[in-house]
N, C-alpha and C positions, 0 to 999 in steps of 0.2 A: 396534547402532543399528537402529531400526525402519524400516519402509518410509516413503518420502516420496512425495508427489504434488505436482506443480507445476501451478499454474494462473496464467493471465494475465488482466489487466484493463486496458483502456484507458479512461481517464476521458472522459466526455462534455465537450464544450466548455462552459466556464464553471463546471464542477463543482470545488469546493474539493478540493485534493489530500488533505486529511485525511478528507473524506467518501469519497473514492475508495478510500483505504486500508481504511477500515472496511467498505465494500462488498466489496472484494476478499477480505479475510480471511473475512468471512461466507460468501461464495460458495465459497471454497476448502474450507470446512468444512460445506458444505450446510446452512447456518443462515440464519434470517431476520435481516436486519440489525438490526431493533429488538429481537429476542429473544435475540441472542447474549450470552454472559456477559462477553466481553472488552470493556473500555472503553479506547479509544485514549489517553485522557488519563492513564491509569495508567502508560503507557510513553513517550509522546511529547508534546512541547510542540506542540500543533496550530497555533498561530499561527506558530511558527517553520517548521514543515513547509510550511504554505500559502505562506509568503513565499519559501521556499528555491527553488522551481522557477518563480517568476514572471518571471525574467529570460529574455528570448528570446535566441537565439543562444548559449546557454550549455549545453554538453554536460557532463552530470554524472551521478553515481549516488550513491545512499544505500542503506545496508543496516542493518536492525535486526531484533531478535527481537520477536515479538508473538504471544501466544496459541498457544504450542507451534509456532510457524512462523518461518521466516526470510523477511522481506519485503525485496525489492530493488526500488528505483525507479530507472529509467534514463530520462534525457531525451536525446533526440537534439539535433542542432544547431538545430532549429526550436523546441526547448523543450517538445515534446510528450512527457509522461511515459508510461511503460508500467510497470505494477506486476506483479511476479512474486511469488507466494506459494508457498513451499516448505513444505507442511504436514507436520508430524512426528507427527500424531495417528494 
């Protein structure tokens, strides 16, 4: 297995979680968000993702593969998500 590199992204207030994931993956790969090859809709239902972390006081995590990376989203009890991208490129 090759080297991995972890990067973290905390969404800005009001930013859709799906948009945050796209930004986090692009940054992890040193790519421009609009020019990256990966499209989130190929792997994830964006409406479901955006709705999943909307409940406050709900501690949860979600993990999925995206663009040669493992994406982990963890929300604390206040509902604020942190996105970790473990790049395998």
